[in-house]
C-alpha positions in Angstrom: 0.0 0.0 0.1 1.5 3.4 -0.8 0.2 6.8 0.6 0.0 9.5 -1.5 2.0 12.5 -0.5 -1.1 15.0 -1.2 -3.0 16.4 2.0 -6.3 15.2 0.6 -5.5 11.5 0.4 -8.4 9.5 1.4 -6.2 6.9 2.9 -4.2 9.0 4.9 -7.0 10.7 6.5 -8.5 7.4 7.6 -5.3 6.4 8.4 -4.8 9.6 11.1 -8.8 9.2 12.3 -7.7 5.9 13.1 -4.7 6.4 15.4 -6.5 9.4 16.7 -9.3 6.7 17.8 -6.5 3.8 19.1 -5.6 6.0 21.9 -9.3 7.2 23.2 -11.3 5.5 25.8 -14.9 6.4 24.8 -18.3 4.4 24.5 -18.6 2.8 21.0 -14.8 3.1 20.4 -14.5 -0.7 18.7 -17.7 0.2 16.8 -16.0 3.4 15.4 -12.7 1.2 15.0 -14.4 -1.8 13.2 -16.0 1.0 10.8 -12.5 2.8 10.3 -10.9 -0.6 9.4 -13.8 -1.3 6.9 -13.5 2.4 5.3 -9.2 1.6 5.3 -9.9 -1.9 3.7 -12.1 -0.4 0.9 -10.1 2.4 0.1 -7.1 0.2 -0.2 -8.4 -2.1 -2.2 -9.6 0.6 -4.5 -6.4 2.3 -4.4 -4.5 -0.9 -5.6 -7.2 -1.6 -7.9 -6.8 1.6 -9.6 -2.9 1.4 -10.0 -3.0 -2.2 -11.1 -3.0 -3.7 -14.8 -4.1 -6.7 -13.7 -7.6 -5.5 -11.5 -10.5 -7.6 -11.8 -12.5 -7.1 -15.2 -15.8 -6.4 -13.1 -13.4 -3.7 -11.4 -12.1 -2.3 -14.6 -15.7 -2.4 -16.2 -17.3 -0.5 -13.4 -14.4 2.4 -13.5 -14.9 2.6 -17.3 -16.4 5.9 -18.2 -17.9 4.5 -21.5 -20.2 2.5 -19.3 -21.9 5.2 -17.5 -25.4 5.4 -19.1 -25.3 1.7 -20.7 -28.1 0.7 -18.1 -30.6 3.2 -19.5 -33.4 1.6 -21.0 -33.6 3.2 -24.1 -30.3 1.8 -25.2 -30.4 -1.2 -27.7 -28.3 -4.3 -27.4 -26.2 -3.3 -30.7 -25.6 0.2 -29.0 -24.2 -1.4 -25.8 -22.2 -3.8 -27.6 -20.7 -1.1 -29.6 -20.3 0.9 -26.9 -18.0 -1.6 -24.9 -16.3 -2.8 -27.9 -17.7 -5.8 -29.2 -17.5 -6.7 -32.8 -20.8 -7.8 -32.8 -24.1 -8.0 -30.4 -23.9 -11.4 -30.9 -20.4 -11.5 -29.7 -21.3 -9.3 -26.6 -24.6 -11.2 -25.8 -22.7 -14.6 -25.8 -20.0 -12.9 -23.5 -22.7 -11.2 -21.3 -24.4 -14.8 -20.7 -21.2 -16.4 -20.0 -20.6 -13.7 -17.2 -24.0 -13.3 -16.1 -25.7 -16.5 -16.5 -28.5 -15.1 -18.7 -29.2 -13.0 -21.7 -28.8 -9.2 -21.4 -32.4 -8.9 -22.1 -33.6 -11.2 -19.2 -31.0 -9.3 -17.2 -32.4 -5.9 -18.0 -36.0 -7.3 -16.8 -34.6 -8.4 -13.7 -33.0 -5.3 -12.9 -36.0 -3.5 -13.6 -38.2 -5.5 -11.3 -35.7 -5.2 -8.7 -35.5 -1.4 -9.1 -39.1 -1.3 -9.3 -39.6 -3.8 -5.9 -36.9 -1.1 -4.3 -39.1 1.8 -5.3 -42.2 0.4 -3.9 -40.6 -0.7 -0.5 -39.0 2.7 0.0 -42.1 4.8 -0.4 -44.6 2.3 0.8 -44.2 3.8 4.4 -44.6 7.3 3.0 
């Protein structure tokens, strides 16, 4: 793990907070330490993946700015395939099925249903 020399490095900030918390004796200290360690772990993994040329494909795909709006309902399969660099929608659909276990259309329907369910359960109490 390499810390940036920048003052606004989030890893540095969390390590500083962690050092301060370690010398305190206050209520819920273990809870605070646990959360800071969770945050430190996530930030460290992100930092390492960002610099790595061998980061997992799912991480590289999630960080790819070209993929920002690919979940939009108005994009066709050929548009998505082209945006992510596949030579044909058939090649993209085959790769998608291998990775997700279902074709892109079925996955998109499942995502829509899950989003609708979240929306209904979030607003059910209002």
